[in-house]
C-alpha positions in Angstrom: 110.5 89.4 150.7 111.4 87.2 148.2 112.9 88.6 144.7 111.0 88.8 141.6 113.0 88.4 138.2 112.1 90.7 135.7 113.1 91.0 132.1 114.0 94.8 133.0 116.9 93.6 134.9 118.8 92.1 131.5 121.6 94.6 130.9 121.1 94.2 127.3 117.5 95.1 127.8 117.5 98.4 129.4 119.5 99.5 126.2 117.2 98.5 123.9 113.8 98.4 125.7 113.3 102.8 125.1 114.8 102.3 121.4 112.4 103.7 118.6 113.5 100.6 115.9 112.5 98.0 118.6 108.6 98.3 118.1 109.7 97.8 114.3 111.8 94.8 114.9 108.7 93.3 116.9 106.1 93.2 114.2 108.7 92.0 111.4 109.3 88.9 113.8 105.3 88.6 114.1 104.9 89.2 110.5 107.6 86.2 110.0 106.2 83.9 112.1 102.4 84.3 110.8 103.6 84.0 107.4 105.9 80.9 108.0 103.1 78.9 110.3 100.2 79.6 107.6 102.1 78.7 104.3 101.4 75.2 104.7 98.0 75.6 105.0 97.9 78.2 102.1 99.9 76.4 99.6 97.4 73.8 97.6 98.4 70.0 98.0 99.9 68.9 94.9 99.2 65.3 93.8 101.5 62.7 91.8 98.7 61.4 89.3 99.1 60.7 85.7 96.9 60.3 82.5 95.1 56.6 82.5 95.8 56.4 86.3 93.1 55.0 88.6 92.1 57.3 91.6 93.0 56.1 95.1 90.3 58.4 96.5 88.0 61.0 95.8 89.5 64.4 95.0 87.8 67.7 95.3 88.2 71.4 94.4 90.3 73.2 96.8 89.5 76.1 95.2 86.5 77.9 93.0 87.9 79.2 89.3 87.3 79.1 85.9 88.4 76.2 83.2 88.9 78.5 80.7 90.2 75.8 78.0 86.5 74.1 78.6 84.8 77.5 78.1 87.0 78.6 75.2 85.8 75.3 74.0 82.4 75.9 74.3 82.5 79.5 73.2 84.1 77.9 69.6 81.4 75.3 69.5 78.5 78.4 70.1 80.3 80.4 67.3 80.4 77.9 64.7 77.0 76.8 65.4 75.6 80.3 63.9 75.2 80.3 60.3 76.6 83.2 57.9 73.5 86.0 57.9 72.6 86.8 54.0 70.8 90.5 53.1 68.9 90.6 50.0 69.6 93.8 48.2 66.1 94.2 46.1 67.6 97.6 44.9 70.3 95.3 42.8 67.0 94.7 40.5 66.1 98.1 39.8 69.9 98.7 39.1 70.6 95.6 36.8 67.2 96.7 35.0 68.7 100.3 34.4 71.8 98.6 33.2 69.8 96.5 30.5 68.0 99.7 29.7 71.1 101.5 29.0 72.8 98.8 27.2 69.8 99.3 24.6 70.0 102.8 24.3 73.5 102.7 23.3 72.9 100.4 20.8 70.0 102.7 19.4 71.9 105.6 19.9 74.7 104.4 18.0 73.1 102.1 15.5 70.0 104.3 14.4 71.6 107.4 14.2 73.3 107.1 10.9 72.6 110.7 9.7 74.5 112.2 12.4 77.6 111.1 13.0 78.2 109.7 16.7 81.2 111.0 18.6 84.0 109.0 18.4 83.3 107.2 15.8 84.8 108.1 12.4 83.5 108.1 9.0 84.3 104.7 7.5 85.1 104.2 3.8 82.8 101.5 3.4 78.9 100.0 4.9 81.1 97.1 6.8 84.1 98.9 8.0 81.4 101.6 9.6 79.8 98.5 11.6 82.7 97.8 12.6 83.7 100.9 14.2 80.5 101.2 15.5 80.7 97.7 17.1 84.1 98.5 18.6 82.7 101.9 20.0 80.0 100.3 21.8 82.2 97.5 23.2 84.3 100.1 24.6 81.9 102.0 26.3 80.4 98.8 27.7 84.0 97.6 28.9 84.3 101.0 30.6 81.4 100.4 33.2 81.3 96.9 33.4 82.8 93.7 32.1 82.5 92.7 28.1 80.6 90.0 28.6 78.3 90.7 25.5 79.1 88.5 22.3 79.7 90.5 19.0 76.6 88.5 17.7 74.4 90.0 20.1 75.6 93.4 20.0 75.4 93.1 15.8 71.9 91.9 16.1 70.8 95.1 18.4 72.4 96.9 15.7 70.6 95.6 12.9 67.0 95.1 14.6 64.5 98.0 13.9 63.6 100.8 16.5 60.2 98.7 17.4 61.9 95.7 17.4 64.5 97.3 19.7 61.5 98.5 22.0 59.9 95.1 22.6 63.6 93.7 23.4 64.4 96.3 25.7 60.8 96.1 27.7 60.7 91.8 27.7 64.2 92.0 28.6 64.3 94.5 31.5 60.9 92.6 32.8 62.6 89.7 32.6 65.6 90.7 34.4 63.3 92.1 37.3 61.5 89.1 37.5 64.1 87.3 38.3 65.8 88.9 40.5 62.8 89.2 42.5 63.5 86.2 44.5 66.7 85.6 46.2 69.7 85.0 44.1 72.8 83.7 45.8 76.1 82.4 44.3 75.1 79.1 44.5 72.1 79.6 42.4 73.0 82.1 40.4 73.7 80.0 37.2 70.3 78.0 37.5 68.4 81.4 37.7 70.4 82.4 34.2 69.9 79.2 33.0 66.0 79.3 33.3 65.7 83.2 32.1 64.7 81.9 28.7 61.1 80.8 30.2 60.8 84.5 31.2 60.3 85.5 27.6 57.0 84.3 25.8 57.4 86.6 22.7 56.4 85.2 19.2 57.0 88.9 17.7 60.8 89.0 17.4 63.2 86.5 15.6 64.8 83.6 17.0 68.3 85.3 16.4 66.7 88.9 18.4 65.5 86.2 21.5 68.6 84.7 21.9 70.1 88.2 22.0 67.7 89.1 24.7 68.3 85.9 26.7 72.3 86.8 26.8 71.7 90.1 27.7 69.3 88.9 30.6 71.6 86.3 31.6 74.3 88.9 31.7 72.6 91.3 33.8 71.3 89.0 36.6 73.5 89.2 39.7 73.5 87.9 43.2 71.0 89.9 45.2 71.4 87.8 48.6 74.6 88.9 49.8 76.5 87.7 52.9 76.7 90.0 55.5 79.6 90.2 57.3 79.4 92.6 59.9 75.8 91.3 60.8 77.2 87.4 61.2 80.0 88.6 63.3 77.8 90.1 65.6 75.3 87.3 66.0 78.9 85.3 66.4 79.9 87.7 69.2 76.6 87.4 71.0 76.5 83.4 70.8 79.9 83.8 72.2 79.1 86.3 75.2 75.9 84.1 75.9 78.0 81.2 76.7 78.8 80.9 80.7 82.3 80.6 82.2 83.0 77.0 82.9 83.4 77.2 86.7 85.3 74.6 88.8 83.3 75.1 92.4 85.4 75.0 95.7 84.6 71.4 97.3 83.4 70.0 93.5 84.0 66.9 93.3 86.6 66.1 90.1 87.0 62.5 90.4 85.9 59.6 92.4 87.7 56.8 94.0 88.5 53.8 91.5 87.3 56.3 88.5 90.1 56.8 85.6 91.9 59.8 85.3 91.3 60.8 81.7 92.2 63.8 79.8 89.4 66.2 80.4 89.8 65.0 84.2 93.6 65.7 84.3 92.9 69.2 83.0 90.5 69.8 85.4 93.4 68.8 88.3 95.9 71.3 86.3 93.6 74.3 86.5 92.9 74.0 90.3 96.8 73.5 90.8 96.8 69.8 92.0 99.5 68.9 89.8 102.7 68.9 90.7 103.9 69.9 87.6 102.3 73.3 88.1 103.6 76.5 90.0 101.3 78.8 91.2 103.0 82.0 92.9 99.5 84.1 93.5 98.7 81.6 97.2 102.2 83.1 97.9 101.5 86.8 97.2 98.2 87.1 98.8 99.6 85.2 102.0 102.4 87.8 102.0 99.3 90.8 101.8 97.3 89.3 104.4 99.6 89.1 106.9 100.7 92.9 105.8 97.6 93.8 106.4 97.0 92.0 109.5 100.4 93.2 111.1 99.7 96.9 109.7 96.4 97.0 111.7 97.6 95.8 114.6 100.4 98.1 114.6 98.0 101.2 114.2 95.7 100.1 116.9 98.7 99.4 119.4 99.9 102.7 118.8 96.4 104.5 119.2 95.0 102.2 121.9 95.3 104.5 125.4 96.9 101.4 127.0 100.4 100.7 128.3 101.3 98.8 125.0 101.4 102.6 123.5 104.2 103.5 124.7 105.7 101.0 126.8 108.4 98.7 125.2 108.5 95.9 127.4 104.5 95.3 127.4 104.6 95.7 123.3 106.9 92.2 124.2 104.9 90.9 126.4 101.9 91.5 124.0 104.1 89.5 121.3 104.6 86.5 123.4 101.1 86.2 124.7 100.1 86.4 121.2 102.7 84.3 119.4 102.1 81.7 122.3 98.3 81.4 121.6 98.7 80.9 118.2 101.3 78.2 118.7 98.4 76.5 121.0 96.1 76.9 117.9 98.5 75.5 115.4 98.9 72.5 117.6 95.5 71.9 118.2 94.6 72.2 114.5 97.4 68.8 113.8 95.6 67.0 116.4 92.7 66.5 113.9 95.4 64.3 111.8 94.4 61.5 114.7 90.9 60.9 113.2 89.1 61.4 115.7 85.9 63.7 115.5 85.8 66.9 116.9 89.0 67.0 118.7 90.2 70.5 116.6 87.6 72.6 119.0 90.0 71.4 122.1 91.4 74.4 121.1 92.5 76.6 124.1 91.7 79.8 122.1 90.5 81.5 125.6 94.0 81.7 126.9 94.9 84.6 124.7 92.1 86.7 126.0 92.2 85.4 129.4 96.0 86.7 129.8 95.7 89.7 127.3 92.5 90.9 129.3 94.2 90.2 132.5 97.9 91.6 132.0 97.3 94.3 129.7 93.8 95.8 128.7 90.2 94.3 127.7 90.2 96.2 124.4 93.4 94.9 123.1 92.1 91.5 124.2 88.8 91.9 121.7 90.9 93.1 119.1 93.2 90.3 119.0 90.3 88.1 119.2 89.4 89.0 115.9 92.8 88.0 114.8 92.9 84.7 116.7 89.6 83.9 115.0 91.0 85.2 111.5 94.3 83.4 111.7 92.8 79.7 113.7 90.3 79.4 110.5 93.3 79.4 108.3 94.9 77.2 110.3 91.9 74.8 110.8 91.2 74.3 107.1 93.1 71.1 106.5 89.2 69.5 106.4 87.8 72.4 104.3 88.1 72.8 100.8 88.8 76.5 101.0 91.3 78.6 102.8 89.3 79.4 105.7 87.2 77.2 107.8 84.7 79.5 108.9 83.1 77.0 111.6 86.6 77.1 113.7 86.9 80.9 113.1 83.3 81.4 114.4 83.8 79.0 117.2 87.3 80.7 118.6 85.8 84.1 117.8 82.8 83.4 120.4 85.3 81.8 122.8 87.5 84.8 123.1 84.8 87.2 123.4 83.4 85.2 126.4 86.6 85.4 128.3 87.0 88.9 127.7 83.6 90.0 128.9 83.8 87.9 131.9 87.5 89.1 132.9 86.7 92.7 132.2 84.5 92.6 135.4 87.1 91.4 137.7 90.4 89.8 136.9 91.1 88.3 140.0 93.0 84.8 139.9 90.0 83.0 141.4 87.6 84.7 138.7 89.8 83.2 135.6 88.9 79.8 136.9 85.2 80.4 136.6 86.0 82.4 133.4 87.1 78.7 132.4 83.6 77.4 133.1 81.7 80.3 131.7 83.9 79.9 128.2 82.9 76.5 128.1 79.7 77.2 128.5 79.8 79.6 125.8 81.8 77.2 123.5 79.4 74.1 124.0 76.0 76.6 122.6 78.7 77.7 119.7 79.0 74.1 119.0 75.3 73.0 119.1 74.3 75.9 117.1 77.4 75.5 114.4 76.6 71.5 114.0 72.6 72.0 114.0 72.8 74.7 111.1 74.7 71.9 108.8 72.7 70.6 105.9 73.8 67.0 107.3 72.7 66.4 111.1 74.9 64.7 112.9 74.7 62.0 115.1 74.2 61.7 118.8 77.7 60.2 119.3 79.6 63.2 117.3 77.9 65.7 119.0 78.9 64.5 122.4 82.2 64.5 121.4 82.3 67.9 119.9 80.5 69.2 123.2 83.1 67.3 125.6 85.7 69.1 123.4 84.2 72.4 123.4 83.9 72.1 127.4 88.0 71.0 127.9 88.6 73.8 125.6 87.7 76.4 127.9 88.9 74.6 131.1 92.1 74.0 129.5 92.5 77.7 128.7 91.9 78.7 132.3 94.4 76.1 133.9 97.0 77.3 131.1 96.5 81.1 132.0 96.8 80.5 135.7 99.8 79.0 135.1 101.8 81.1 132.7 100.1 84.5 134.4 102.8 84.5 137.1 105.8 83.8 134.9 104.7 86.9 132.7 103.8 89.1 135.5 107.3 88.3 137.2 109.4 88.9 133.9 107.6 91.7 132.6 106.7 93.4 136.1 102.9 93.9 134.6 100.8 94.8 137.5 98.1 92.9 136.9 95.1 93.0 139.2 96.1 89.9 140.9 99.5 91.1 141.8 97.5 94.5 143.0 95.6 92.4 145.4 98.7 90.5 146.6 100.4 93.7 147.5 97.8 95.5 149.2 97.6 92.5 151.6 98.7 93.6 155.3 100.7 90.9 155.4 103.2 92.9 152.8 106.4 93.6 154.6 106.7 97.3 153.5 102.7 97.4 154.6 103.7 95.7 158.1 106.4 98.1 158.5 104.2 101.2 157.5 101.3 99.7 160.4 103.7 99.0 163.0 106.5 101.9 163.1 103.7 104.8 161.7 100.1 103.5 162.6 98.9 107.1 162.2 100.4 107.0 158.2 98.9 103.8 157.9 95.3 105.0 158.9 96.2 107.9 156.9 97.3 106.2 153.7 94.1 103.5 154.1 91.9 106.9 154.0 93.8 108.0 150.7 93.2 105.0 149.2 89.6 104.9 149.7 89.2 108.6 148.2 91.7 108.0 145.4 89.8 104.4 144.3 86.5 105.7 144.2 87.4 109.0 142.1 89.7 106.9 139.9 86.6 104.5 138.8 84.6 107.7 138.8 86.7 108.9 135.8 87.4 105.8 134.2 90.8 104.9 135.6 92.1 102.1 137.6 90.9 102.2 140.9 93.0 99.0 142.4 95.9 100.8 141.9 95.3 104.0 143.0 94.5 102.4 146.3 97.4 100.1 146.4 99.6 103.2 145.5 98.0 105.1 148.1 99.1 102.7 150.6 102.5 102.9 149.9 102.8 106.4 148.9 103.7 107.4 152.5 106.1 104.7 153.0 109.3 107.1 153.5 107.9 108.3 156.7 108.7 105.2 158.4 112.4 106.4 158.4 111.8 109.4 160.5 108.3 109.2 161.6 108.1 111.2 164.7 108.1 114.3 162.4 104.8 113.7 160.9 102.2 115.1 162.9 99.5 111.6 162.6 102.4 109.9 164.2 102.8 112.7 167.4 100.8 110.6 169.8 101.5 112.1 173.1 104.8 113.8 172.4 106.3 117.0 171.7 106.2 118.2 168.2 110.2 118.3 167.3 109.5 120.7 164.7 109.5 123.2 167.2 113.2 122.5 168.1 114.1 123.0 164.2 114.7 126.1 162.0 111.9 126.0 158.8 114.4 125.2 156.7 115.5 121.7 158.8 111.7 120.9 159.0 111.0 121.4 154.9 113.8 119.1 153.9 112.9 116.5 156.8 109.1 116.7 154.9 110.3 117.3 151.4 112.6 113.9 151.7 109.8 111.9 152.4 108.7 110.6 149.2 112.1 109.9 148.0 112.6 108.2 151.1 110.1 105.9 150.3 111.2 105.5 146.8 114.4 104.4 147.6 112.8 101.3 150.0 110.3 100.4 147.2 113.0 99.9 144.7 115.0 98.2 147.2 112.0 95.6 147.5 111.8 95.8 143.8 108.1 97.1 143.7 106.8 97.8 140.8 106.9 101.1 138.9 103.8 102.1 138.6 103.5 102.1 142.8 106.8 103.5 142.5 105.7 106.5 140.4 102.8 107.2 142.7 105.4 107.3 145.8 107.3 109.8 143.9 104.9 112.0 142.3 102.3 112.3 144.7 103.5 115.9 146.2 104.7 117.0 142.7 106.7 120.2 143.3 104.0 121.4 145.8 105.0 124.5 148.3 105.2 123.5 151.8 103.5 126.8 152.5 103.2 126.3 156.3 107.1 126.2 156.7 107.9 128.9 154.1 105.4 131.6 155.7 107.5 130.9 159.3 110.5 130.8 157.5 109.7 134.1 155.8 108.3 135.4 159.4 111.5 134.7 161.1 114.1 135.7 159.2 115.0 139.3 157.5 116.7 137.9 154.9 115.1 136.8 151.6 114.0 133.3 151.3 114.1 131.5 148.0 110.4 129.6 147.5 112.4 126.7 145.6 113.7 125.7 149.1 110.6 125.3 150.5 108.9 123.6 147.1 109.0 119.8 146.5 111.8 118.6 143.2 109.0 116.8 141.7 107.9 115.3 139.2 104.8 116.4 138.7 101.9 113.7 138.5 102.7 112.1 135.1 99.5 110.0 134.7 95.9 110.7 136.0 96.2 108.3 138.8 99.6 109.8 140.4 97.2 113.0 140.3 94.5 111.5 141.9 96.5 110.4 144.3 98.0 114.0 145.4 94.2 115.1 145.7 93.3 112.8 148.1 96.3 112.9 150.0 96.0 116.9 150.4 92.2 116.2 151.1 92.5 113.7 153.7 95.1 115.5 155.4 92.5 119.3 155.0 89.4 117.5 155.9 91.0 115.3 159.0 92.1 118.9 160.8 88.9 120.2 160.5 87.3 120.9 164.3 83.3 120.3 162.8 83.3 119.1 159.1 79.9 119.4 157.5 78.9 118.6 154.0 79.2 122.3 152.8 82.5 122.9 154.4 84.2 119.9 153.3 82.9 120.6 149.3 84.6 124.0 149.7 87.5 122.5 151.0 88.0 119.8 148.0 87.2 122.4 145.4 89.7 125.0 147.3 92.8 122.5 147.2 92.0 121.0 143.9 92.2 125.0 142.3 95.2 125.5 144.4 96.9 123.1 143.0 95.3 123.5 139.3 97.0 127.2 139.4 100.3 125.9 140.9 100.7 123.6 137.7 100.5 120.2 139.7 98.7 118.8 136.8 100.0 120.0 133.8 101.6 116.7 132.4 99.1 114.2 134.0 96.6 114.8 130.7 93.9 115.2 133.4 90.8 117.5 132.3 88.6 119.7 134.2 85.9 117.8 133.6 87.3 115.3 135.0 88.8 117.0 138.4 85.1 118.3 139.0 84.1 114.5 138.6 87.0 114.1 141.4 86.0 116.7 143.6 82.3 115.4 143.8 83.1 111.9 144.3 85.6 112.5 147.1 82.7 114.7 148.8 80.5 112.0 148.8 82.9 109.7 149.9 84.1 112.2 152.7 80.5 112.9 154.0 80.2 109.4 154.7 83.3 109.0 156.4 82.7 112.5 158.5 78.7 111.7 158.9 77.3 113.3 162.6 76.5 110.9 164.9 73.6 110.9 167.5 74.5 111.7 170.9 73.6 109.1 173.3 72.6 110.4 176.7 75.1 109.5 179.6 74.2 106.5 181.4 75.4 107.5 184.8 73.8 110.6 184.7 70.5 108.8 184.1 71.4 106.6 187.4 71.5 109.3 189.4 68.8 111.4 188.7 66.7 108.2 189.5 68.4 107.8 192.6 67.4 111.2 193.5 
């Protein structure tokens, strides 16, 4: 048998394969690869452009962003367009009328109350001095509440007027002020209103001097009543500013046409979208790092939780990483083909390669999850012709292609089926391409459609060819027990199987029946039935060392155990799993097959020889001497092979097997092994044990069914002769 190379044969790998940090190191390597391979597609292209330069090609925006400078300019224009807000204060007219009345009342109280001295006015020696003191007092009182803008002449005129004249003057002045301030008076037209206030007076009963005093008091009392409202103005300007929509530069927007001159506005737009070489934007680098962290983190968590060999086997994790990276390398190289200018050449990408290898070598669940990541990463690789970060057309195409490969191969993963899977993927690719092209706003020509369909077909075919070519290297290098490898091991031409067949034909027949039982039971509980069948073929390989000591090979010969003590017989029987393990290891057989051979008896007790030893010897017999040293089954498949091995031997020894007898025997064997603790380390459930028992009974009933007894032909002939 030719020797196979395995990564486990490398000395340094043996030291690190079970190291707890190896998984972390592998995911770090993957993260570095993803970052370096995508950074060129994330960082926007920079252009060497200067003001007043003529554009040599059309330039479109690679991103959607806000042009903040233009937005602020538009908001400033909207704010400046809002006129100041004024408010008419009608209560000012009443306030000023009160002020006019207060002036007249003050003059009346000072000037006409000569008999009673006014508080604050000392008695003067002469009439003139008294007038001066009264005038000074009036000016002082007026200046305390308002500006002293009234002339002395006006105040003296009021003081010298009679009571009736003051009353007429007061009423006329108050009316004039009230009428004048009934209209809007702003700072701008204040002087005009004051100049025209004399028109409000049409009195002939007062002197010209008193009339002039009334006009001066009216002009003094008139103030602006149309006041600037700062709060309302600010509010309206803010509303106007907020109503301005942000000026957005959309992804794919044409910024400058070929042959157009780059003016300042266009130059600023190019700067805003990051197309100028004089600007550095750190955000794409940070964003890509976060995306890579998210992808690797999700992948690490999924692989840790998925019930597959990758969960605990670091060698299989390395295999997964290699397949993942190799697939991404093919996707990256396919994206570079777009530079040759051939329409649709990018759709030749063999993304289904990863799905085929992962489905065949590891598990369909791993393939499905990886397919989503291939689509996301691939849509970034293929963004050269896209104005955005992701090219969703290629992403959808790669996702459908990978899903198709996973679906087809999940049913059966034989090598011959991989090529058929390639054609199935090609068919799905063609449907996907037609769908994506027809959904475009601008319809493609038939030549372009034909090129796309051709490359889509080649994609599936190329993926299948690459998968078939790479699979032997992965299988041999990592010791992967793929379905194709299992089928190869199940061939009777395998040297070890031929050894069993020729040297121990009874054991070979027993192993075939055990394989049938184990395969059916494994498939019933969702385990690898093919692995169970092939493992069962090799589980009794150790019997080839001393075949005559096993009853199925003792044909027309004395039982050699009759000449041995029970302890010697037990030792020979107990050694056969480990003799088989040594042979399997010498022939570099897969670890899964070796484990089944080593564990198919667990730590079971050889009851026949144990009880015989107790009967033949008066000394105390240790039970441990008649038990297999183990280990117990570590997997469900090994546990099922253990059950099938015991069930086949027990049913074969029945004189007249009936369905009821078979069912009772199968359940008893499973119960005995369960109570003996043989399933403690295999993670098998009681529900699954029940399903296993039912399936094995159905298989055995089909094998040991009762046959029709045909009449003896010779007897019939004798009866006729008589």
